[in-house]
C-alpha positions as CSV (number, residue, x, y, z in Angstrom):
1,M,-24.9,20.9,31.8
2,K,-21.7,18.9,31.5
3,K,-24.0,15.9,29.7
4,S,-25.1,18.8,27.2
5,I,-21.7,19.9,26.4
6,L,-20.6,16.4,26.0
7,L,-23.7,15.6,23.5
8,I,-22.7,18.5,21.6
9,L,-19.1,17.7,21.2
10,F,-19.9,14.2,20.3
11,A,-22.6,15.2,17.8
12,L,-19.9,17.8,16.2
13,F,-16.9,15.1,16.0
14,T,-18.7,12.1,15.3
15,P,-19.4,12.5,11.7
16,A,-15.7,13.4,11.0
17,V,-14.5,10.3,12.7
18,F,-16.9,8.1,10.7
19,A,-15.9,9.9,7.3
20,Q,-12.4,9.5,8.3
21,S,-12.9,5.7,9.1
22,G,-14.7,5.2,5.7
23,E,-11.9,6.9,3.9
24,Q,-9.3,4.8,5.6
25,E,-11.4,1.7,4.5
26,A,-11.4,2.8,1.1
27,V,-7.6,3.4,1.1
28,K,-7.0,0.2,2.4
29,K,-9.2,-1.6,-0.2
30,V,-7.2,0.1,-3.1
31,V,-3.9,-1.3,-1.4
32,N,-5.2,-4.7,-0.8
33,N,-6.6,-4.8,-4.4
34,L,-2.9,-4.3,-5.5
35,F,-2.0,-7.4,-3.9
36,T,-5.0,-9.5,-5.1
37,A,-3.9,-8.6,-8.5
38,M,-0.5,-9.5,-8.0
39,R,-1.7,-12.9,-6.8
40,T,-3.8,-13.6,-9.8
41,N,-1.5,-11.7,-12.5
42,D,-4.3,-9.4,-13.2
43,T,-2.9,-6.5,-15.1
44,V,-6.1,-4.7,-15.6
45,S,-7.0,-4.7,-11.8
46,L,-3.4,-3.6,-11.1
47,K,-3.6,-0.7,-13.6
48,S,-6.7,0.2,-12.0
49,V,-5.2,1.0,-8.7
50,F,-2.4,3.2,-10.3
51,A,-2.5,6.7,-11.0
52,P,-0.7,7.8,-14.2
53,D,3.1,8.2,-13.6
54,M,2.9,6.5,-10.5
55,V,6.5,5.5,-9.0
56,L,8.0,2.6,-7.3
57,Q,11.1,2.6,-5.3
58,S,13.0,0.3,-3.2
59,V,15.5,1.3,-0.6
60,M,18.0,-1.8,0.2
61,N,21.5,-2.6,0.9
62,K,23.7,-3.1,-1.6
63,R,26.7,-5.8,-1.5
64,D,28.9,-3.4,-0.9
65,G,27.1,-2.5,2.4
66,N,25.8,0.9,1.3
67,V,22.3,1.6,1.1
68,G,20.9,2.2,-2.5
69,L,17.6,3.4,-4.0
70,V,16.3,1.5,-7.1
71,T,13.4,3.1,-9.2
72,E,11.2,0.9,-11.1
73,K,8.7,2.0,-13.6
74,A,5.1,1.1,-13.2
75,V,5.2,-0.3,-16.8
76,A,7.8,-2.7,-16.1
77,F,5.9,-3.9,-12.5
78,I,2.9,-4.4,-14.4
79,K,4.7,-6.5,-17.1
80,S,6.5,-8.6,-14.5
81,V,3.3,-9.4,-12.8
82,G,1.4,-10.1,-16.1
83,T,4.1,-12.5,-17.4
84,P,3.1,-16.0,-16.8
85,H,5.1,-17.3,-14.0
86,K,5.1,-20.8,-12.5
87,E,4.8,-19.6,-8.8
88,V,2.2,-17.3,-7.4
89,Y,3.7,-14.0,-6.2
90,D,2.1,-13.5,-2.8
91,E,3.1,-10.2,-0.9
92,R,1.4,-10.6,2.8
93,I,0.8,-7.4,4.3
94,V,-0.5,-6.0,7.5
95,I,-1.5,-2.5,7.3
96,T,-0.5,-0.9,10.5
97,D,-1.0,2.9,9.9
98,V,-3.4,4.8,7.4
99,K,-3.1,8.6,7.7
100,I,-5.2,11.0,5.4
101,D,-5.2,14.8,4.9
102,G,-8.0,15.6,2.4
103,P,-7.0,14.2,-0.9
104,L,-3.7,12.7,0.1
105,A,-3.3,9.3,2.1
106,S,-0.2,7.5,3.4
107,V,-0.2,3.8,4.3
108,W,2.4,1.9,6.3
109,A,2.6,-1.7,5.7
110,P,5.0,-4.4,7.1
111,Y,5.1,-7.4,4.6
112,K,6.6,-10.8,3.7
113,F,7.2,-11.9,0.1
114,Y,6.4,-15.5,-1.0
115,I,7.1,-16.9,-4.5
116,G,4.7,-20.0,-4.3
117,N,5.2,-21.2,-0.7
118,T,8.9,-20.1,-0.3
119,F,9.8,-17.1,1.7
120,S,11.7,-14.5,-0.3
121,H,12.1,-11.4,1.5
122,C,10.5,-9.1,3.9
123,G,10.2,-5.4,4.7
124,V,7.9,-2.3,4.8
125,D,5.6,-1.2,2.1
126,V,4.8,2.6,2.3
127,F,2.2,3.9,-0.1
128,Q,0.9,7.4,-1.1
129,L,-2.2,7.6,-2.5
130,M,-4.2,10.6,-4.2
131,K,-8.0,11.0,-4.1
132,T,-9.3,11.4,-7.7
133,A,-12.6,11.8,-9.3
134,E,-12.5,7.9,-9.8
135,G,-11.6,7.6,-6.2
136,W,-8.2,6.6,-4.5
137,K,-5.2,5.9,-6.6
138,I,-1.7,5.0,-5.9
139,I,0.8,7.7,-6.8
140,Y,3.9,6.3,-5.0
141,I,5.3,3.0,-3.4
142,V,8.6,2.8,-1.5
143,D,9.6,-0.3,0.2
144,T,12.6,-1.9,2.1
145,R,13.8,-5.4,1.4
146,R,15.6,-7.8,3.5
147,K,15.9,-11.5,4.3
148,D,15.7,-11.4,8.1
149,N,14.4,-9.6,10.9
150,C,11.0,-9.6,9.7
151,V,8.3,-7.9,11.5
152,E,5.7,-10.5,13.1
């Protein structure tokens, strides 16, 4: 009897686990595509991962010691990635957590940012994504930025 109950529970919950896992992989792919586009200066691919009116913000320490919030328009970010530059913009992320609730996903990813081979800064990226008819799209990115105490 116990085996039958376990088998029934397994049958009921396994498809949900696999569906969640597939959705998590789809979300991770969108986030990873963002950084591939940054490394290759590919503004077409970059635009393809963003929802219209996507917002970018950074939480960072200001020179006066206070914490500030800086907002950047997606258009400016795309332009900066697409503008020719000598060194590769290489943001190396490690996705540590993906949460999904229906059409909303959240991703937590510590990172280290390099310009070419030179370390620039580190922090954590937090992404909010929305599932659209075209698939997952990034609707919001907020990050922290610092020069030390990087997550290994």
